[in-house]
N, CA, C and O atoms as a Tinker XYZ file with bonds, in Angstrom:
   316  protein
     1  N     93.516000   96.547000  108.829000    73     2
     2  CA    92.959000   96.458000  109.405000    64     1     3
     3  C     94.013000   96.793000  111.472000    63     2     4     5
     4  O     95.118000   96.415000  111.861000    81     3
     5  N     93.047000   97.514000  112.086000    73     3     6
     6  CA    94.053000   98.179000  112.864000    64     5     7
     7  C     93.397000   97.028000  114.579000    63     6     8     9
     8  O     92.230000   96.730000  114.831000    81     7
     9  N     94.215000   96.790000  115.116000    73     7    10
    10  CA    93.781000   96.924000  117.097000    64     9    11
    11  C     93.227000   98.418000  117.292000    63    10    12    13
    12  O     93.586000   99.467000  116.757000    81    11
    13  N     92.246000   98.156000  118.226000    73    11    14
    14  CA    91.860000   98.776000  118.700000    64    13    15
    15  C     91.579000   98.560000  120.293000    63    14    16    17
    16  O     91.480000   99.624000  120.905000    81    15
    17  N     91.436000   97.417000  121.047000    73    15    18
    18  CA    91.297000   97.234000  121.719000    64    17    19
    19  C     91.804000   97.767000  123.228000    63    18    20    21
    20  O     92.867000   98.378000  123.335000    81    19
    21  N     91.079000   97.524000  124.210000    73    19    22
    22  CA    91.991000   98.107000  125.314000    64    21    23
    23  C     93.782000   98.461000  125.567000    63    22    24    25
    24  O     94.543000   99.406000  125.772000    81    23
    25  N     93.778000   97.143000  125.405000    73    23    26
    26  CA    95.048000   97.152000  125.307000    64    25    27
    27  C     96.465000   97.607000  124.420000    63    26    28    29
    28  O     97.661000   97.368000  124.585000    81    27
    29  N     95.810000   98.265000  123.558000    73    27    30
    30  CA    96.383000   99.282000  122.745000    64    29    31
    31  C     96.244000  100.735000  123.098000    63    30    32    33
    32  O     96.340000  101.524000  122.158000    81    31
    33  N     95.938000  101.429000  124.834000    73    31    34
    34  CA    95.611000  102.519000  124.840000    64    33    35
    35  C     96.460000  102.705000  124.796000    63    34    36    37
    36  O     97.331000  101.870000  124.553000    81    35
    37  N     96.708000  104.275000  125.074000    73    35    38
    38  CA    98.120000  104.883000  125.369000    64    37    39
    39  C     98.997000  105.336000  123.897000    63    38    40    41
    40  O     98.543000  105.448000  122.758000    81    39
    41  N    100.269000  105.522000  124.342000    73    39    42
    42  CA   101.412000  105.016000  123.184000    64    41    43
    43  C    100.986000  104.083000  122.173000    63    42    44    45
    44  O    101.163000  104.175000  120.959000    81    43
    45  N    100.320000  103.043000  122.911000    73    43    46
    46  CA   100.594000  101.973000  121.422000    64    45    47
    47  C     98.917000  102.423000  120.204000    63    46    48    49
    48  O     98.773000  101.916000  119.092000    81    47
    49  N     98.025000  103.317000  120.764000    73    47    50
    50  CA    96.992000  103.580000  119.436000    64    49    51
    51  C     97.762000  104.835000  118.703000    63    50    52    53
    52  O     97.714000  105.214000  117.533000    81    51
    53  N     98.485000  105.332000  119.829000    73    51    54
    54  CA    98.919000  106.629000  118.854000    64    53    55
    55  C     99.757000  105.798000  117.938000    63    54    56    57
    56  O     99.481000  106.071000  116.770000    81    55
    57  N    100.611000  104.953000  118.038000    73    55    58
    58  CA   101.977000  104.395000  117.267000    64    57    59
    59  C    100.743000  103.859000  116.651000    63    58    60    61
    60  O    100.748000  104.791000  115.848000    81    59
    61  N     99.181000  102.867000  116.143000    73    59    62
    62  CA    99.004000  102.307000  115.254000    64    61    63
    63  C     98.667000  103.484000  114.094000    63    62    64    65
    64  O     98.804000  103.578000  112.874000    81    63
    65  N     98.208000  104.231000  115.060000    73    63    66
    66  CA    97.459000  106.004000  114.195000    64    65    67
    67  C     98.716000  105.771000  113.223000    63    66    68    69
    68  O     98.751000  104.865000  112.391000    81    67
    69  N     99.948000  106.890000  113.476000    73    67    70
    70  CA   100.651000  107.158000  112.810000    64    69    71
    71  C    100.778000  105.848000  111.794000    63    70    72    73
    72  O    100.419000  106.146000  110.654000    81    71
    73  N    101.218000  104.425000  111.947000    73    71    74
    74  CA   101.664000  103.327000  111.049000    64    73    75
    75  C    100.880000  103.152000  110.385000    63    74    76    77
    76  O    101.151000  102.481000  109.389000    81    75
    77  N     99.326000  103.707000  110.582000    73    75    78
    78  CA    98.189000  103.726000  109.099000    64    77    79
    79  C     97.731000  104.592000  109.030000    63    78    80    81
    80  O     96.538000  104.768000  108.781000    81    79
    81  N     98.953000  105.787000  109.332000    73    79    82
    82  CA    97.893000  107.055000  108.385000    64    81    83
    83  C     99.753000  107.096000  107.463000    63    82    84    85
    84  O     99.748000  107.847000  106.488000    81    83
    85  N    100.910000  106.503000  107.693000    73    83    86
    86  CA   101.843000  106.487000  106.798000    64    85    87
    87  C    101.681000  105.353000  105.622000    63    86    88    89
    88  O    101.977000  105.544000  104.442000    81    87
    89  N    101.326000  104.531000  105.993000    73    87    90
    90  CA   100.520000  103.759000  105.244000    64    89    91
    91  C     99.638000  104.318000  103.885000    63    90    92    93
    92  O     99.764000  104.227000  102.664000    81    91
    93  N     98.792000  104.872000  104.716000    73    91    94
    94  CA    97.426000  105.579000  103.417000    64    93    95
    95  C     98.791000  106.661000  102.725000    63    94    96    97
    96  O     98.585000  106.694000  101.512000    81    95
    97  N     99.892000  107.407000  103.021000    73    95    98
    98  CA    99.691000  108.914000  102.889000    64    97    99
    99  C    100.812000  107.960000  101.679000    63    98   100   101
   100  O    100.950000  108.439000  100.554000    81    99
   101  N    101.566000  106.592000  102.056000    73    99   102
   102  CA   102.289000  105.858000  100.749000    64   101   103
   103  C    101.044000  105.226000   99.360000    63   102   104   105
   104  O    101.439000  104.941000   98.230000    81   103
   105  N     99.947000  105.148000   99.686000    73   103   106
   106  CA    99.173000  104.027000   98.370000    64   105   107
   107  C     99.821000  105.444000   97.557000    63   106   108   109
   108  O    100.194000  106.554000   97.937000    81   107
   109  N     99.714000  104.637000   96.040000    73   107   110
   110  CA    99.498000  105.681000   95.113000    64   109   111
   111  C     97.979000  106.375000   94.838000    63   110   112   113
   112  O     96.959000  106.112000   95.474000    81   111
   113  N     98.099000  107.274000   93.787000    73   111   114
   114  CA    96.413000  107.547000   93.396000    64   113   115
   115  C     96.364000  106.249000   92.894000    63   114   116   117
   116  O     97.358000  105.555000   92.676000    81   115
   117  N     94.600000  105.749000   92.614000    73   115   118
   118  CA    93.899000  104.710000   91.982000    64   117   119
   119  C     94.029000  102.979000   92.504000    63   118   120   121
   120  O     93.572000  101.926000   92.060000    81   119
   121  N     94.751000  103.282000   93.470000    73   119   122
   122  CA    95.347000  102.239000   94.720000    64   121   123
   123  C     93.607000  101.538000   95.557000    63   122   124   125
   124  O     92.818000  102.451000   95.796000    81   123
   125  N     93.103000  100.116000   95.937000    73   123   126
   126  CA    92.203000  100.273000   96.470000    64   125   127
   127  C     92.556000   99.904000   97.397000    63   126   128   129
   128  O     93.366000   98.980000   97.462000    81   127
   129  N     91.922000  100.679000   98.720000    73   127   130
   130  CA    92.385000  100.308000   99.637000    64   129   131
   131  C     91.208000  100.054000  100.873000    63   130   132   133
   132  O     90.811000  101.176000  101.189000    81   131
   133  N     90.553000   99.084000  101.629000    73   131   134
   134  CA    89.763000   99.068000  102.824000    64   133   135
   135  C     90.454000   99.268000  104.108000    63   134   136   137
   136  O     91.623000   98.905000  104.237000    81   135
   137  N     89.687000   99.919000  105.229000    73   135   138
   138  CA    90.053000  100.364000  106.200000    64   137   139
   139  C     89.276000   99.556000  107.975000    63   138   140   141
   140  O     88.234000   99.971000  108.481000    81   139
   141  N     89.677000   99.022000  108.249000    73   139   142
   142  CA    88.633000   97.786000  109.391000    64   141   143
   143  C     89.484000   97.977000  110.593000    63   142   144   145
   144  O     90.707000   97.907000  110.716000    81   143
   145  N     88.332000   98.292000  111.642000    73   143   146
   146  CA    89.387000   98.508000  112.983000    64   145   147
   147  C     88.570000   97.309000  113.854000    63   146   148   149
   148  O     87.340000   97.259000  113.816000    81   147
   149  N     89.677000   95.981000  114.945000    73   147   150
   150  CA    89.090000   95.512000  115.645000    64   149   151
   151  C     89.483000   95.649000  117.202000    63   150   152   153
   152  O     90.540000   95.847000  117.801000    81   151
   153  N     88.020000   95.434000  117.612000    73   151   154
   154  CA    88.614000   95.360000  119.450000    64   153   155
   155  C     87.491000   94.077000  120.249000    63   154   156   157
   156  O     87.874000   92.923000  120.441000    81   155
   157  N     86.146000   94.563000  120.618000    73   155   158
   158  CA    85.160000   93.284000  120.583000    64   157   159
   159  C     84.522000   92.868000  119.702000    63   158   160   161
   160  O     83.699000   91.952000  119.703000    81   159
   161  N     84.928000   93.640000  118.743000    73   159   162
   162  CA    84.148000   93.509000  117.652000    64   161   163
   163  C     84.653000   94.232000  116.463000    63   162   164   165
   164  O     85.245000   95.288000  116.690000    81   163
   165  N     84.525000   93.854000  115.253000    73   163   166
   166  CA    84.607000   94.255000  113.652000    64   165   167
   167  C     84.465000   95.707000  113.233000    63   166   168   169
   168  O     84.301000   95.960000  114.426000    81   167
   169  N     84.431000   96.159000  113.013000    73   167   170
   170  CA    84.066000   98.061000  112.166000    64   169   171
   171  C     85.188000   97.447000  111.096000    63   170   172   173
   172  O     86.217000   96.782000  111.217000    81   171
   173  N     84.276000   98.153000  109.736000    73   171   174
   174  CA    84.426000   98.516000  109.062000    64   173   175
   175  C     84.325000  100.005000  108.999000    63   174   176   177
   176  O     83.186000  100.386000  109.272000    81   175
   177  N     85.172000  100.969000  108.720000    73   175   178
   178  CA    85.604000  102.318000  109.042000    64   177   179
   179  C     85.298000  102.789000  107.429000    63   178   180   181
   180  O     84.901000  103.922000  107.159000    81   179
   181  N     85.564000  101.657000  106.325000    73   179   182
   182  CA    85.652000  102.363000  104.770000    64   181   183
   183  C     86.171000  101.236000  103.973000    63   182   184   185
   184  O     87.298000  100.753000  103.864000    81   183
   185  N     84.627000  100.857000  103.261000    73   183   186
   186  CA    84.855000   99.437000  102.604000    64   185   187
   187  C     86.003000   99.808000  101.276000    63   186   188   189
   188  O     86.612000  100.873000  101.373000    81   187
   189  N     86.212000   99.111000  100.328000    73   187   190
   190  CA    87.219000   98.896000   99.238000    64   189   191
   191  C     86.979000  100.081000   98.353000    63   190   192   193
   192  O     85.957000  100.425000   97.761000    81   191
   193  N     88.041000  100.562000   98.402000    73   191   194
   194  CA    88.231000  102.598000   98.368000    64   193   195
   195  C     88.853000  103.133000   96.893000    63   194   196   197
   196  O     89.754000  102.313000   96.715000    81   195
   197  N     88.868000  103.655000   96.232000    73   195   198
   198  CA    89.475000  104.161000   95.347000    64   197   199
   199  C     90.605000  104.878000   96.083000    63   198   200   201
   200  O     90.281000  105.002000   97.264000    81   199
   201  N     91.601000  105.307000   95.876000    73   199   202
   202  CA    92.506000  106.453000   96.694000    64   201   203
   203  C     92.929000  107.297000   95.909000    63   202   204   205
   204  O     93.830000  107.041000   95.111000    81   203
   205  N     92.228000  108.703000   96.017000    73   203   206
   206  CA    92.781000  110.073000   95.751000    64   205   207
   207  C     92.506000  110.901000   96.496000    63   206   208   209
   208  O     91.814000  110.820000   97.511000    81   207
   209  N     93.144000  111.963000   95.956000    73   207   210
   210  CA    93.427000  113.216000   96.760000    64   209   211
   211  C     91.843000  113.416000   98.544000    63   210   212   213
   212  O     91.710000  113.830000   99.696000    81   211
   213  N     91.161000  112.769000   97.456000    73   211   214
   214  CA    89.594000  113.050000   98.478000    64   213   215
   215  C     89.164000  111.992000   99.759000    63   214   216   217
   216  O     88.928000  112.187000  100.951000    81   215
   217  N     89.179000  111.038000   99.080000    73   215   218
   218  CA    89.252000  109.806000   99.565000    64   217   219
   219  C     90.442000  109.844000  100.732000    63   218   220   221
   220  O     89.969000  109.681000  101.856000    81   219
   221  N     91.758000  110.009000  100.705000    73   219   222
   222  CA    93.113000  109.875000  100.941000    64   221   223
   223  C     92.618000  110.898000  102.373000    63   222   224   225
   224  O     92.866000  110.314000  103.427000    81   223
   225  N     92.314000  111.557000  102.461000    73   223   226
   226  CA    91.617000  113.425000  103.566000    64   225   227
   227  C     90.704000  112.609000  104.437000    63   226   228   229
   228  O     90.854000  112.628000  105.659000    81   227
   229  N     89.671000  111.822000  103.806000    73   227   230
   230  CA    89.079000  111.080000  104.214000    64   229   231
   231  C     89.638000  109.878000  105.110000    63   230   232   233
   232  O     89.442000  110.074000  106.310000    81   231
   233  N     90.353000  108.559000  104.772000    73   231   234
   234  CA    90.725000  108.089000  105.079000    64   233   235
   235  C     91.914000  108.259000  106.640000    63   234   236   237
   236  O     91.785000  107.844000  107.792000    81   235
   237  N     92.544000  108.713000  106.252000    73   235   238
   238  CA    93.361000  109.897000  106.999000    64   237   239
   239  C     92.597000  110.053000  107.887000    63   238   240   241
   240  O     93.100000  109.560000  108.896000    81   239
   241  N     91.566000  110.505000  108.107000    73   239   242
   242  CA    90.325000  111.243000  109.674000    64   241   243
   243  C     89.735000  110.305000  109.915000    63   242   244   245
   244  O     89.413000  110.335000  111.102000    81   243
   245  N     89.412000  109.485000  109.452000    73   243   246
   246  CA    89.046000  107.989000  109.822000    64   245   247
   247  C     89.995000  107.200000  111.342000    63   246   248   249
   248  O     89.618000  106.530000  112.303000    81   247
   249  N     91.176000  107.660000  110.939000    73   247   250
   250  CA    92.653000  106.781000  111.202000    64   249   251
   251  C     92.433000  107.683000  112.485000    63   250   252   253
   252  O     92.431000  107.111000  113.574000    81   251
   253  N     92.243000  109.087000  112.430000    73   251   254
   254  CA    92.954000  109.534000  113.388000    64   253   255
   255  C     92.264000  109.941000  114.813000    63   254   256   257
   256  O     92.625000  110.641000  115.760000    81   255
   257  N     90.439000  108.730000  114.344000    73   255   258
   258  CA    89.425000  109.060000  115.033000    64   257   259
   259  C     89.567000  107.782000  116.234000    63   258   260   261
   260  O     89.043000  107.315000  117.246000    81   259
   261  N     90.857000  107.604000  115.132000    73   259   262
   262  CA    90.442000  106.189000  116.052000    64   261   263
   263  C     90.849000  105.587000  118.014000    63   262   264   265
   264  O     91.966000  105.968000  118.363000    81   263
   265  N     90.255000  104.969000  118.856000    73   263   266
   266  CA    90.794000  105.403000  120.145000    64   265   267
   267  C     90.841000  103.989000  120.095000    63   266   268   269
   268  O     90.591000  103.266000  119.131000    81   267
   269  N     91.361000  103.517000  121.806000    73   267   270
   270  CA    91.579000  102.120000  121.871000    64   269   271
   271  C     90.190000  101.883000  123.640000    63   270   272   273
   272  O     89.947000  102.525000  124.662000    81   271
   273  N     89.859000  100.993000  123.193000    73   271   274
   274  CA    88.906000  100.731000  123.994000    64   273   275
   275  C     87.989000   99.346000  123.567000    63   274   276   277
   276  O     87.648000   99.173000  122.397000    81   275
   277  N     87.522000   98.087000  124.987000    73   275   278
   278  CA    86.584000   96.395000  124.753000    64   277   279
   279  C     88.043000   95.367000  124.799000    63   278   280   281
   280  O     89.135000   95.665000  125.282000    81   279
   281  N     87.720000   94.352000  124.267000    73   279   282
   282  CA    88.036000   93.527000  124.656000    64   281   283
   283  C     88.940000   92.976000  122.776000    63   282   284   285
   284  O     89.028000   93.600000  121.718000    81   283
   285  N     89.232000   92.135000  123.026000    73   283   286
   286  CA    90.365000   91.715000  121.713000    64   285   287
   287  C     89.736000   90.633000  121.159000    63   286   288   289
   288  O     89.373000   89.552000  121.623000    81   287
   289  N     89.649000   91.410000  119.490000    73   287   290
   290  CA    88.626000   90.063000  118.617000    64   289   291
   291  C     89.346000   89.410000  118.315000    63   290   292   293
   292  O     88.699000   88.364000  118.323000    81   291
   293  N     90.604000   89.074000  117.918000    73   291   294
   294  CA    91.769000   88.403000  116.886000    64   293   295
   295  C     91.022000   87.506000  116.105000    63   294   296   297
   296  O     91.050000   87.794000  114.909000    81   295
   297  N     90.293000   86.406000  116.427000    73   295   298
   298  CA    89.247000   86.243000  115.378000    64   297   299
   299  C     89.221000   86.544000  114.324000    63   298   300   301
   300  O     89.972000   86.271000  113.388000    81   299
   301  N     87.670000   87.592000  114.443000    73   299   302
   302  CA    87.330000   88.380000  113.602000    64   301   303
   303  C     88.102000   89.094000  113.043000    63   302   304   305
   304  O     87.805000   89.209000  111.854000    81   303
   305  N     88.963000   89.638000  113.328000    73   303   306
   306  CA    89.759000   90.605000  112.991000    64   305   307
   307  C     90.313000   90.168000  111.508000    63   306   308   309
   308  O     90.320000   90.836000  110.474000    81   307
   309  N     90.736000   88.943000  111.721000    73   307   310
   310  CA    90.866000   87.903000  110.614000    64   309   311
   311  C     90.333000   88.144000  109.875000    63   310   312   313
   312  O     90.533000   88.895000  108.921000    81   311
   313  N     89.245000   87.335000  110.269000    73   311   314
   314  CA    88.190000   87.109000  109.518000    64   313   315
   315  C     87.854000   87.892000  108.616000    63   314   316
   316  O     86.861000   87.653000  107.929000    81   315
């Protein structure tokens, strides 16, 4: 879950991308991970995904495309 609300603009979203990428890089082959972002709403970027070399590259690409915009639907993100 990554906060991509407008308050995350600038260095904050950059650091969030770095943290998410580092987390994904640290996963072992065969681990299962989901990727969501939240701002004004919640967006599923990757459903439960088994980590392989191919899926890791896809996950990292989706993290690289995150940008800050919108409000903060914290409740939706937690839900």
